[in-house]
C-alpha positions, 0 to 999 in steps of 0.5 A, spaced: 189 296 921 190 289 920 191 291 913 196 296 915 200 291 918 201 286 913 202 291 908 208 294 914 210 286 914 211 286 907 215 291 906 220 288 911 220 282 908 222 286 901 227 290 904 231 284 907 230 280 901 233 286 897 239 286 902 240 279 903 241 280 894 246 286 895 249 282 900 250 276 895 252 280 890 258 283 894 260 276 896 260 273 889 264 279 887 270 278 893 269 271 891 271 272 884 277 277 886 280 271 889 282 269 882 287 274 882 292 271 887 291 265 883 293 269 876 299 271 879 301 265 882 298 258 878 295 260 871 292 253 870 288 253 876 286 260 875 283 259 868 280 253 871 276 257 877 275 263 871 270 258 867 268 254 873 265 261 876 263 263 868 258 257 869 255 260 874 247 262 872 246 266 878 252 272 878 251 278 880 252 284 874 257 286 878 261 280 879 260 278 872 263 284 869 268 282 874 270 275 871 270 279 865 276 283 867 280 278 870 279 274 864 283 280 861 288 280 866 289 273 865 291 273 857 295 278 858 300 276 863 300 270 858 301 274 853 295 274 849 294 282 848 288 281 842 284 277 847 286 281 854 284 287 850 277 284 848 276 283 855 278 289 858 274 293 852 268 289 853 268 291 860 270 298 859 263 299 854 258 295 859 260 297 866 257 303 870 258 309 868 265 313 873 264 307 876 271 304 879 270 297 874 270 302 869 276 305 871 280 299 872 278 296 865 280 303 862 286 302 866 288 295 864 287 297 856 292 303 857 297 297 859 295 293 853 297 300 849 304 301 852 306 294 850 304 294 843 308 302 843 301 306 843 304 310 847 299 316 846 293 312 846 295 309 853 296 316 856 289 318 854 286 312 857 290 313 863 287 320 864 280 318 863 282 313 869 284 318 874 279 322 873 274 317 875 279 314 880 279 321 883 272 323 882 271 316 887 277 319 892 280 313 890 287 316 891 290 309 892 288 307 885 290 314 882 297 312 885 297 306 880 295 311 874 301 315 876 306 309 876 303 307 869 303 314 867 312 313 869 313 307 865 310 310 859 315 316 860 320 312 861 319 309 854 319 316 851 326 317 855 322 322 860 326 318 865 326 326 870 319 326 869 318 318 870 321 319 877 317 324 878 310 320 877 313 314 881 316 318 887 309 321 887 305 314 887 310 310 893 308 317 897 301 316 896 300 308 897 306 309 903 300 314 906 294 310 905 292 305 910 288 302 904 294 300 900 297 293 900 305 292 901 304 289 893 302 295 890 308 298 893 312 293 891 310 295 884 312 302 884 318 300 886 320 296 882 319 301 876 323 306 880 329 301 880 328 300 872 327 307 871 333 308 875 337 303 872 336 306 865 339 313 869 345 309 869 344 309 877 346 302 877 348 301 884 342 305 887 338 300 882 341 294 885 339 296 892 332 296 890 332 290 886 334 286 892 328 289 896 323 288 891 325 280 889 322 277 896 316 280 897 315 278 890 316 272 892 312 272 898 307 274 894 307 268 889 308 274 884 312 269 880 311 273 873 313 279 876 319 275 880 321 274 873 322 280 870 325 283 876 331 277 875 332 278 869 332 286 870 337 285 876 341 281 872 342 286 867 344 292 873 349 287 876 352 287 869 353 294 869 356 294 876 361 288 873 358 283 878 358 278 872 357 271 875 352 274 880 349 277 874 349 270 870 345 266 877 340 271 876 338 271 869 338 263 870 333 265 876 329 268 870 329 263 865 327 258 870 321 262 872 319 264 866 319 259 862 313 257 866 309 262 862 307 263 855 308 270 854 313 271 848 316 278 850 318 275 856 322 269 854 326 274 849 327 279 855 330 273 859 334 270 853 336 277 852 340 278 858 342 271 859 346 272 852 348 280 855 352 276 860 355 270 856 358 276 852 361 279 858 364 273 860 367 272 853 362 266 851 361 268 844 358 262 842 353 262 848 352 269 848 349 268 839 345 262 841 342 265 847 341 272 842 338 267 836 333 264 841 331 272 844 330 273 837 326 268 835 321 268 841 322 276 839 318 275 832 312 271 835 310 277 840 309 284 841 317 287 840 317 290 846 324 289 848 326 288 840 330 294 838 335 293 845 335 286 843 337 287 836 341 293 838 346 289 843 346 283 837 348 288 832 354 290 838 356 284 840 358 280 833 361 287 831 365 287 837 368 280 836 368 280 827 362 277 826 361 282 821 356 276 816 352 276 822 352 283 824 349 285 818 344 279 817 341 282 823 341 290 821 338 288 814 333 284 819 332 290 824 330 295 817 326 290 814 322 289 821 322 297 822 325 295 829 326 302 831 320 306 829 318 306 836 325 307 839 327 313 843 332 318 841 338 316 845 336 308 841 336 311 834 342 314 835 346 308 837 343 304 832 345 309 826 352 309 828 353 301 830 349 300 823 354 305 820 361 301 822 357 294 819 356 297 813 363 300 813 366 293 814 362 290 808 365 296 804 359 299 803 362 306 804 357 310 801 351 307 805 356 307 812 357 315 810 350 316 809 348 312 817 355 317 820 351 323 817 344 321 820 347 320 826 351 327 827 344 330 825 341 327 831 346 328 836 343 336 834 336 333 836 339 329 842 341 336 845 335 340 843 331 334 846 336 334 852 334 342 853 327 342 852 327 336 858 331 341 862 327 347 861 321 342 863 324 341 869 325 348 871 318 350 869 316 344 873 320 346 879 318 353 878 310 351 879 311 347 885 315 353 888 309 358 887 304 353 888 308 353 895 308 360 895 300 361 894 299 355 899 303 359 904 300 366 902 292 362 903 294 360 910 297 367 912 291 370 909 286 366 913 290 367 919 290 374 918 282 374 917 282 371 923 285 375 927 282 382 925 276 377 927 279 377 934 280 385 934 273 387 932 270 382 937 275 385 943 272 393 941 266 390 941 267 387 948 270 393 950 264 397 948 258 393 952 263 392 958 265 399 959 260 400 965 264 394 968 270 398 968 274 393 972 272 387 970 273 391 962 280 393 964 283 386 966 280 383 960 283 389 955 289 387 957 288 380 957 287 381 949 291 386 948 297 381 950 295 376 946 294 381 940 302 382 941 303 374 941 299 373 935 303 380 931 310 376 933 307 370 931 306 373 924 312 376 924 316 370 925 311 366 920 313 372 915 320 371 917 319 364 915 316 365 909 322 369 907 327 364 908 323 359 905 323 363 899 331 364 899 331 357 900 327 356 893 332 361 890 338 357 891 336 352 889 333 354 882 341 357 882 344 351 883 340 347 878 342 352 873 348 351 874 347 343 874 344 345 868 350 349 865 355 343 866 351 338 864 350 342 857 358 343 858 359 336 857 353 334 852 357 339 848 364 336 849 361 330 847 358 332 841 365 336 840 368 329 840 363 325 836 365 331 830 372 330 832 371 322 831 367 322 825 373 327 822 378 321 824 373 316 821 373 319 814 380 320 814 381 313 814 376 311 809 380 316 805 386 313 806 383 306 803 379 309 797 385 313 795 388 308 790 382 308 787 378 312 782 371 308 782 369 312 789 370 318 786 363 320 788 364 317 795 371 321 796 367 327 794 361 326 799 367 324 805 371 331 803 365 335 804 363 333 811 370 333 813 370 340 811 364 341 816 364 348 816 356 348 819 357 343 823 364 347 826 359 353 826 354 350 830 359 348 835 362 355 836 355 357 836 353 353 842 360 353 845 359 362 845 352 360 848 354 356 854 360 360 855 358 368 852 364 371 855 370 367 854 372 368 847 371 377 849 375 376 856 380 372 852 381 377 847 380 382 852 386 380 856 391 378 850 389 382 844 395 378 840 390 372 839 388 371 832 381 369 832 383 361 830 388 361 837 381 364 840 377 357 837 383 352 839 383 356 846 375 354 846 376 346 845 382 347 850 376 349 854 372 343 853 377 338 856 379 336 848 385 332 848 389 335 843 389 329 838 381 330 838 383 338 836 387 336 830 381 332 827 376 337 829 380 342 826 382 338 820 390 339 822 396 334 823 398 333 830 404 337 829 400 343 827 397 343 834 403 343 839 405 349 834 399 353 835 399 351 842 407 354 843 404 360 839 399 361 844 403 361 850 408 365 848 402 370 847 400 368 853 407 369 855 407 363 860 411 357 858 408 352 863 403 347 861 400 348 867 399 356 868 397 355 860 391 351 862 390 354 869 389 361 865 384 358 860 380 355 866 379 361 869 376 365 864 
């Protein structure tokens, strides 16, 4: 008996010691996690505290892994991505499989790959982190994954997908009791940056003005400085240049206290852009050069935006020698290798103008051709993006209907069970006629009410389907309108290209040395292939236009029908002349002949007929 008592006492002591050790381990983790606040606000103190924790010999394994991850966070904030990757990868390899800590390390690694432009690797790692978080039921962390997926899609130019991920992330965080205001602020910052890239500048300004005080309250000075730079750009886009300059100065002041070269490149770039808008060209060039210097020492996160903006400003002020130097530097460093199609297209056009100004006409023509070819790629890119949006909306619609059907089936099954129970009760209680009769009528009335409710639910489902159909029709109409705008833009670009070629031909007509360039220019100017491509895309968007116009006015020739198609795109007569390779007088003569065949002499009636078909 005494032996049993001693054994029980020993077991109790061991259990108490284990619980105390476990509690100490959790306390150690919480102590280490407090360093995160310091990393955001005071990096010197943060590093000292990390080093002091590292000197502790009895840290629990979980606390030590947490400490190593925060070393990675510290180096990432300071722009030392190689050191940061080392710590994140160590934790992801040595932490407990499928633990939250391992998921966080993998998530951190994805951010490192994103900042290096390795977007496919970043998305793959985000998928791994998302799986760990979902299995652990950590919706708050899943929301952070959505936010980072949004950032990767924004870099690739998939802005609608990025907005969708961000709105999902914010919704999850706002509905989660464990979410911190800081986490919501981070996602709203990303939302503002995405709206800035879509061109909704006023809305971006409003969101930036909401998140800036939050970063200040949280003492996250790095994100505060980055947001001030983005806020400055949004203000610049709305024409509020003085406010934009003050925001750029605040960004420079804050980010100068950190050693992140990419962030300093961003702040100096924005200051340069604002000064160029204020016509302070010498000051703008000074800050552009500073931004270039920081970018060359960093990982080039904003390099292609920097080079493109600098070349455009130099070209605008007529400093073609410097613009050419920056162009050659961009080519040597292959700056645009990870840029999206829109930025590459802008680079081709800008470099073509620089090469033309430097007299390198053959190279300029080559760049114009590349820009023109990329226009078709951009059109296909937009069509693919629109298809993805339709597919995503359709999938959501189908999913919602499946949920409604599931709920309806569940209610129907429940109703059937109740009816069977009713018949059973009636059979069992038939001997008690009065009670059974009362019970029967009561349940019968209940059945009628449920039948009415079911009918109302069915009507509600039908209304929802009709609403979804209307939404799809409106979306398709918006898509058609967007494609019309893109087609008109491409037509304008072709017209401008023909005009530019005509100007270059005039300059080279007196020299026999440029025969190869002249021949190339004439080939491009004829543009049969481009013209056919434009007509095919017009007919795809307006399949019945020419047939209806021909049926109504059979005297119109094929070239006159094509002329009317260009009028339908709202092109000016100057652009139509450039596009059709005819002079302005011929355009007015052609329009006069068409109006005669339309039996109208008023411009208003002419345009009205074209618009209505």
